[in-house]
C-alpha positions in Angstrom: -35.8 -47.8 -26.5 -32.8 -47.8 -28.8 -29.3 -46.9 -27.8 -29.4 -43.4 -29.3 -32.5 -42.4 -27.4 -31.1 -43.8 -24.1 -27.9 -41.9 -24.6 -29.8 -38.7 -25.4 -31.9 -39.0 -22.3 -28.8 -39.8 -20.1 -27.2 -36.6 -21.4 -30.3 -34.5 -20.8 -30.6 -35.8 -17.2 -26.9 -35.2 -16.6 -27.2 -31.6 -17.8 -30.3 -31.0 -15.7 -28.6 -32.4 -12.6 -25.4 -30.3 -13.3 -27.4 -27.1 -13.8 -29.4 -27.9 -10.6 -26.2 -28.4 -8.6 -24.7 -25.2 -10.1 -27.9 -23.3 -9.2 -27.7 -24.6 -5.6 -24.1 -23.6 -5.4 -24.9 -20.1 -6.6 -28.1 -19.7 -4.6 -28.0 -16.4 -2.6 -24.8 -15.2 -4.4 -25.0 -11.4 -4.0 -21.4 -10.6 -5.1 -18.8 -12.5 -7.0 -15.5 -10.9 -8.1 -13.2 -13.5 -9.7 -10.6 -10.7 -10.1 -9.5 -12.4 -13.3 -8.4 -9.4 -15.4 -11.0 -7.0 -14.0 -13.0 -6.2 -10.8 -16.5 -6.7 -12.2 -19.2 -8.4 -10.2 -20.3 -11.7 -11.9 -23.2 -12.4 -9.6 -25.7 -10.5 -11.8 -26.2 -7.8 -9.1 -23.9 -5.2 -10.8 -21.8 -4.6 -7.7 -18.8 -3.7 -9.8 -15.6 -2.6 -8.2 -13.3 0.3 -8.8 -9.6 -0.6 -8.8 -7.2 1.6 -6.8 -3.9 0.3 -8.1 -4.2 -3.5 -7.7 -2.4 -5.5 -10.5 -5.2 -7.4 -12.2 -2.8 -9.3 -14.5 -1.3 -11.4 -11.6 -1.1 -15.2 -11.7 -4.1 -17.0 -10.2 -4.2 -20.3 -8.3 -3.7 -22.2 -11.5 -0.6 -20.3 -12.3 -2.1 -18.5 -15.3 -1.6 -14.7 -15.6 -4.8 -12.7 -15.2 -6.3 -15.0 -12.6 -5.9 -12.8 -9.5 -5.4 -9.3 -8.2 -2.1 -8.6 -6.6 -1.9 -6.0 -3.8 1.4 -4.4 -2.7 0.5 -3.8 0.9 1.1 -0.1 0.6 -1.9 1.6 -1.2 -3.7 -0.9 -3.4 -7.4 -1.9 -2.9 -10.7 -2.4 -4.7 -13.8 -0.4 -3.8 -17.4 -1.5 -4.2 -19.9 1.2 -3.5 -22.6 0.4 -0.9 -25.8 -1.0 -2.5 -29.0 -2.5 -1.0 -27.9 -6.0 -2.0 -24.7 -5.7 0.0 -26.5 -4.3 3.1 -26.3 -7.4 5.3 -28.2 -6.1 8.3 -29.0 -8.9 10.7 -29.0 -11.6 8.0 -26.9 -14.7 7.8 -24.1 -14.4 5.2 -20.9 -16.1 3.9 -17.7 -14.5 2.6 -15.2 -16.6 0.7 -11.9 -15.8 -1.1 -8.7 -17.4 -2.3 -5.7 -15.6 -0.9 -2.0 -15.9 -1.6 0.8 -14.9 0.8 4.6 -15.2 0.6 6.7 -17.0 3.1 9.1 -14.1 3.4 7.4 -10.9 4.5 8.6 -7.3 4.6 5.1 -6.0 5.7 2.1 -7.2 7.7 -0.5 -9.1 5.7 -3.6 -6.9 6.3 -7.2 -7.1 5.4 -8.8 -9.5 2.9 -12.2 -7.8 3.0 -14.1 -5.3 5.1 -17.3 -3.4 5.2 -16.9 -1.4 8.4 -17.7 2.0 9.8 -15.0 2.8 12.4 -16.8 5.9 13.7 -20.0 3.9 14.4 -18.1 0.7 15.2 -20.4 -1.2 12.9 -19.8 -3.8 10.2 -17.5 -6.7 9.4 -13.8 -7.4 9.2 -11.8 -10.3 7.7 -8.0 -10.0 8.0 -4.8 -11.9 8.4 -3.3 -10.5 11.6 0.4 -9.7 12.3 1.0 -7.8 15.6 4.6 -6.8 16.3 6.1 -4.3 18.7 3.4 -5.2 21.4 5.3 -3.9 23.4 8.4 -6.1 23.3 6.7 -9.1 21.6 5.5 -10.4 18.3 2.0 -11.2 19.7 0.2 -12.6 16.6 1.7 -13.9 13.4 -0.4 -14.8 10.3 -3.6 -15.5 12.3 -6.9 -15.1 10.5 -9.5 -12.9 12.3 -13.2 -12.6 11.3 -15.4 -10.2 13.4 -18.6 -8.2 13.4 -19.8 -5.4 15.6 -22.4 -2.7 15.9 -21.4 -0.8 19.1 -24.6 -1.8 20.9 -22.8 -3.8 23.6 -19.8 -2.2 25.4 -17.2 -4.8 26.3 -16.1 -5.5 29.9 -12.8 -7.0 31.1 -12.6 -10.5 32.6 -9.8 -11.7 34.9 -8.1 -14.7 33.3 -5.9 -15.5 36.3 -2.3 -15.1 37.3 0.4 -17.2 35.6 2.6 -18.7 38.4 3.9 -16.2 41.0 4.7 -13.5 38.6 4.3 -9.7 39.2 4.7 -8.8 35.5 3.3 -10.4 32.4 6.0 -9.2 30.1 4.8 -11.0 27.0 1.7 -12.6 25.4 1.9 -14.5 22.1 -0.2 -16.9 20.1 1.5 -20.0 18.8 0.1 -23.3 17.3 -3.4 -22.8 18.7 -2.3 -21.7 22.2 -1.7 -18.4 24.1 1.6 -18.2 25.9 2.8 -15.7 28.6 6.3 -14.8 29.6 6.8 -13.5 33.1 9.0 -11.7 35.6 9.1 -13.3 39.0 10.8 -11.3 41.7 11.8 -13.6 44.6 15.4 -14.5 45.4 14.8 -18.1 44.3 12.4 -17.2 41.4 13.1 -17.3 37.7 11.2 -16.2 34.7 8.8 -18.7 33.2 6.6 -19.3 30.1 3.0 -20.4 30.8 0.3 -21.7 28.4 -3.3 -20.6 28.9 -5.6 -23.4 29.8 -8.9 -21.4 29.9 -10.8 -19.6 32.6 -8.1 -18.6 35.1 -5.8 -21.6 34.6 -2.2 -21.5 33.3 0.2 -24.4 32.7 3.9 -24.0 33.4 6.0 -24.6 30.3 9.3 -24.2 32.2 12.0 -21.7 33.0 14.5 -21.5 30.1 17.4 -20.2 32.3 18.1 -18.7 35.7 17.3 -15.1 34.8 14.4 -13.5 36.6 12.2 -12.9 33.5 11.1 -14.2 30.1 10.7 -10.8 28.6 9.6 -11.4 25.0 8.1 -14.1 22.7 7.8 -14.6 18.9 6.8 -17.3 16.5 9.5 -18.1 13.9 9.8 -20.9 11.4 6.9 -22.7 13.1 8.5 -22.6 16.6 8.0 -20.5 19.6 11.1 -18.4 20.7 11.6 -16.4 23.9 14.2 -14.0 25.2 15.4 -13.9 28.9 16.4 -10.9 30.9 17.7 -9.7 34.3 14.9 -7.2 34.6 15.4 -4.2 36.9 12.0 -3.6 38.5 13.1 -0.2 39.8 12.0 1.1 36.4 8.5 0.3 37.4 8.9 1.8 40.9 9.3 -1.6 42.5 12.2 -3.2 44.4 14.7 -5.0 42.2 14.7 -8.7 42.4 17.5 -10.3 44.6 18.0 -12.6 41.6 20.0 -10.6 39.0 21.4 -13.6 37.2 22.2 -12.4 33.6 19.9 -13.4 30.8 20.5 -12.2 27.3 19.8 -15.6 25.6 17.2 -16.6 23.1 15.6 -20.0 23.5 13.5 -22.2 21.2 10.6 -24.2 22.7 10.5 -27.9 22.1 7.4 -28.8 24.1 6.8 -29.8 27.7 9.3 -27.8 29.7 12.1 -28.2 27.2 13.9 -25.2 25.9 17.0 -25.1 23.5 19.5 -22.3 23.9 19.9 -20.4 20.6 22.7 -18.0 21.7 23.3 -14.7 23.3 23.0 -11.1 22.1 26.6 -10.1 22.3 27.4 -9.2 26.0 23.8 -8.2 26.8 22.2 -9.5 30.0 18.7 -9.2 28.6 16.7 -9.8 25.4 14.1 -7.1 25.3 12.2 -7.7 22.0 11.9 -10.2 19.1 10.4 -9.9 15.7 10.5 -11.6 12.2 11.5 -9.7 9.1 12.1 -11.2 5.6 12.1 -14.7 7.1 14.8 -13.8 9.7 14.6 -13.3 13.4 15.8 -10.0 15.0 16.3 -9.0 18.6 17.3 -6.1 20.8 18.7 -5.9 24.4 17.0 -3.9 27.1 19.7 -1.9 28.9 22.4 -1.8 26.3 22.1 -0.5 22.7 22.1 -2.5 19.4 20.0 -4.6 17.1 20.9 -8.2 16.3 20.2 -10.7 13.5 19.8 -14.5 14.1 21.6 -17.0 11.8 19.0 -19.6 12.5 21.2 -21.7 14.8 23.0 -20.0 17.7 24.7 -16.8 16.4 23.5 -13.3 16.6 25.1 -10.6 14.4 25.2 -7.0 15.4 23.5 -4.7 12.8 23.9 -1.3 14.3 22.6 1.0 17.0 19.8 3.3 15.9 20.3 6.8 17.2 23.1 5.7 19.6 20.5 5.0 22.2 18.6 2.1 23.8 15.9 0.4 21.7 12.3 -0.2 22.9 10.4 -2.1 20.1 10.9 -3.8 16.7 8.3 -4.2 14.0 7.9 -4.4 10.2 6.0 -2.0 8.0 6.0 -1.1 4.3 9.2 -2.9 3.4 11.4 -2.1 6.3 12.3 -3.1 9.8 11.6 -0.3 12.3 13.0 0.5 15.8 11.8 2.8 18.5 14.0 4.8 20.9 14.5 5.1 24.7 16.5 8.1 25.6 15.1 10.8 23.2 12.2 8.9 21.7 12.1 8.7 17.8 11.9 6.0 15.2 14.5 4.5 12.9 14.3 2.5 9.7 16.9 -0.1 8.9 18.7 0.5 5.6 20.9 -2.6 5.6 24.3 -3.4 7.1 24.6 -1.3 10.2 22.8 1.8 8.7 19.7 3.1 10.3 17.8 6.2 9.0 16.4 8.7 11.5 12.7 9.1 10.8 12.0 11.8 13.3 10.9 12.5 16.9 7.5 12.7 18.5 7.3 16.3 19.9 8.5 16.4 23.5 8.3 12.7 24.2 11.3 10.9 25.7 10.5 7.2 24.9 8.6 5.4 22.2 7.3 2.1 23.5 5.3 0.3 20.8 4.6 0.0 17.1 1.3 -0.7 15.5 -0.1 -0.9 11.9 -3.7 0.3 11.8 -5.8 1.3 8.7 -2.6 1.4 6.6 -0.7 3.7 9.0 2.1 3.2 11.5 1.6 4.4 15.1 3.7 4.5 18.2 2.9 4.9 21.9 5.0 7.3 24.0 6.2 8.6 27.4 5.9 10.9 29.4 2.7 12.5 28.0 0.8 9.3 27.3 0.1 10.1 23.7 -0.1 8.1 20.4 1.5 9.4 17.2 0.9 8.6 13.6 3.8 8.5 11.1 3.2 10.8 8.2 6.4 10.1 6.2 9.9 11.6 6.2 10.5 12.8 9.8 6.9 13.9 10.4 4.8 12.6 13.3 1.2 13.7 14.2 -0.3 13.3 17.6 -3.7 11.5 17.6 -4.3 12.4 21.2 -3.5 11.7 24.8 -5.1 8.8 26.6 -6.9 10.4 29.5 -4.3 11.8 32.0 -2.0 8.8 31.6 1.8 9.2 31.2 2.8 6.2 29.1 1.3 4.2 26.2 2.6 0.7 26.0 0.9 -2.3 24.3 -1.2 -1.5 21.2 -3.3 -3.9 19.2 -5.9 -3.9 16.4 -8.8 -6.0 17.4 -12.1 -6.4 15.5 -11.7 -3.1 13.6 -10.4 -0.9 16.5 -7.1 0.2 17.9 -6.6 -0.5 21.6 -3.8 0.8 23.8 -2.6 0.1 27.4 -1.3 2.7 29.8 0.7 3.6 32.9 0.2 4.6 35.8 -3.4 3.3 36.1 -3.2 0.3 33.7 -6.2 1.5 31.7 -7.0 0.2 28.2 -8.3 2.8 25.8 -10.0 2.4 22.4 -9.3 4.8 19.6 -12.5 6.4 18.3 -11.1 8.8 15.7 -9.4 12.2 15.4 -8.0 12.7 18.9 -10.7 10.8 20.8 -9.9 7.9 23.1 -12.5 5.9 25.1 -11.6 4.3 28.4 -12.6 0.6 28.4 -11.6 0.0 32.0 -8.7 -0.8 34.3 -6.9 -4.1 34.2 -4.7 -3.8 37.3 -6.3 -2.6 40.6 -3.3 -3.1 42.9 -3.5 -0.6 45.7 -0.7 1.6 47.2 1.7 1.4 44.2 3.1 4.2 42.0 2.8 2.5 38.7 0.5 -0.1 37.1 1.2 -1.3 33.6 -1.1 -2.6 30.8 2.0 -3.9 29.1 1.3 -6.9 26.8 -1.5 -7.8 24.4 -2.5 -10.5 22.0 -5.7 -11.5 20.1 -6.7 -15.1 20.9 -10.0 -17.2 20.6 -11.8 -14.1 19.4 -10.8 -12.0 22.4 -8.2 -9.3 23.2 -5.9 -10.3 26.1 -3.8 -7.9 28.2 -1.0 -8.7 30.7 -0.2 -6.5 33.7 2.2 -5.2 36.3 2.3 -5.5 39.4 -0.7 -7.9 39.9 0.7 -10.3 37.3 -2.8 -11.1 36.0 -4.0 -11.5 32.5 -7.4 -9.9 31.5 -9.5 -10.2 28.3 -12.5 -8.6 26.6 -14.8 -9.6 23.7 -15.7 -6.6 21.6 -18.6 -7.4 19.2 -18.2 -11.0 18.1 -15.1 -12.5 16.7 -13.6 -15.9 15.5 -9.9 -16.4 15.1 -7.7 -19.0 13.6 -4.9 -19.2 16.2 -2.5 -21.1 14.0 -0.1 -19.6 11.5 -1.7 -19.4 8.0 0.7 -21.2 5.7 2.0 -19.4 2.7 0.9 -20.0 -0.9 -2.7 -20.2 -2.0 -5.3 -20.8 0.7 -9.1 -20.6 0.7 -10.8 -18.6 3.5 -14.5 -18.6 4.3 -16.3 -16.7 7.0 -20.0 -17.1 7.9 -22.6 -15.6 10.1 -24.7 -18.6 10.9 -27.6 -17.9 13.2 -26.3 -17.1 16.6 -22.6 -17.6 16.0 -19.7 -16.9 13.5 -17.8 -19.6 11.7 -14.3 -19.4 10.2 -13.0 -21.8 7.6 -9.5 -22.4 6.2 -9.2 -24.7 3.2 -12.7 -25.9 3.7 -12.1 -26.9 7.4 -14.1 -25.1 10.1 -11.2 -23.9 12.3 -13.1 -21.5 14.7 -16.5 -20.4 16.0 -17.4 -17.4 18.0 -19.4 -17.4 21.3 -23.1 -17.2 20.8 -25.1 -14.0 20.4 -28.5 -12.7 19.7 -28.8 -11.9 16.0 -30.9 -8.9 16.6 -28.1 -7.3 18.5 -25.8 -7.2 15.5 -27.3 -5.1 12.7 -24.3 -4.6 10.4 -25.9 -2.2 8.0 -23.7 0.8 7.2 -23.0 3.2 4.3 -19.4 2.4 3.9 -18.0 0.8 0.8 -17.1 -2.9 0.6 -13.3 -3.0 0.4 -11.2 -5.9 -1.0 -7.6 -5.7 0.1 -8.0 -3.0 2.7 -9.5 -2.3 6.1 -8.8 -1.4 9.7 -5.5 -3.4 9.9 -3.6 -2.7 6.7 -3.5 -2.8 2.9 -3.3 -6.4 1.9 0.1 -7.8 1.0 -0.4 -10.6 -1.5 -2.9 -12.0 -4.0 -6.7 -12.4 -3.9 -9.0 -14.1 -6.3 -12.6 -15.5 -6.5 -14.2 -13.3 -3.8 -17.8 -14.3 -3.1 -20.5 -13.1 -0.8 -23.7 -15.1 -0.2 -26.8 -13.9 1.7 -27.0 -17.1 3.6 -24.7 -19.3 5.7 -23.3 -22.0 3.5 -23.3 -25.5 4.9 -19.9 -27.2 5.3 -20.4 -29.3 2.2 -20.9 -26.2 0.0 -17.9 -24.4 1.6 -15.9 -27.5 0.7 -17.2 -27.3 -2.9 -16.2 -23.7 -3.6 -12.8 -24.3 -1.8 -11.7 -27.2 -4.0 -8.1 -26.7 -4.9 -7.4 -25.2 -8.4 -4.4 -27.2 -9.7 -1.6 -25.3 -11.4 -1.6 -25.6 -15.2 1.3 -28.0 -16.1 1.9 -26.1 -19.4 2.4 -22.8 -17.6 6.0 -21.7 -17.0 6.8 -19.9 -13.8 
């Protein structure tokens, strides 16, 4: 055989193998939206999208314009109408997408993709979760969540133990793959601690930052865990005040083990009530004195005004602004820079606003004394979405696997929002007898479950609604590849080709996800997406790890492209 024939055969064999590999890589592809200048489906199934305001000229992973869709986090999304090929039912499937997020954020990150019916609680959700204002804590920050549900199985609460000798789990927050709790401990010789969850009903003591009786708030900032200490007055919960009223008011940074570094005090305050991150800076409020403070990153806190001349209750970020709730007339205020705060209205006859939540693109707040949740409708307008049973106060709220959950006082029930003004009681999380008030105060999403901290039992409880897998580490900014798979009897979640989480096992027949809702890219039950998305794919099979790695290979920036 001469050299020309050998070369020709080698080329043919190479093309055959390349085509075979490409065919295997695309096997089962039922939707493919590169989002490179349009939102058409390139899978051959004609599942073309309708653009609702996304910028389809944005730079993609290689730095070239027209390589991704950019979403503003306010009202942009892409809609794909329901079709038989996208009806996943009880089948295995894989979702994959490249996402881009900024390091400095003025909004939550929101949903990458969803096909979910909230009324029937059926479908799937894939989002990057940020939960702030829960109630005084930034509970989740840049954590990826992938969940499925079909409302067939009602969740029940599981007791996850009592951290230390506390009577109040003031804060729950996820950081670096772990769940942490901040506590109020009421004895004369007791101080507030931070504990790390060790599974089942076990908690590991991470130390007491100072001599104050409580660690009242937690937040992740610049890759570290921060906490605020307080001299908490338990009389506000109809309990005796602690004999230990040593002033707190300091913020501390965790350095591992039981080591905490003092990062300064909020003016003359004796307590730090809430912490949250906005535009890459950390902000805090006291509990019993007015004012909002900005951190310089070392040990100084600058006063930036007093919203409404009253005490504050919660801090959170939504649609470009830092928001603050009131305690002494209720209401919500929006920071305008400097020391200026804009009054954004009151919630009917409520006296206090306790929490802030972003759900399905809207901002909500929980209130006292009528136990209602209100939706912000712009300007100074707030609309009640119902009272939670006969409860008096709504505290922690969280979006978990497509639904809004809220904790209450005086019975410490947790309710699920089921549309219009309907709230479903999922159960009580504090059964302490012979007390006036019980609080379901703190919440966080961790290891595919929703956790809730209580007063006065000091226990943490959790539920699993549907099935869920979560990446409990901060998703780093820039371009990342996400993949989520339903693989037999469990869910798998990937970040940059690495399997980072799996769900608990389930019976596939119990989770029929078929619904008549559109597939949405860049929107869902958390918020409109805030960032860039490209190369969205859906397969009707669970891809093996090697195939996930193949489609997740980094796309290198074009060196000739100017930025």
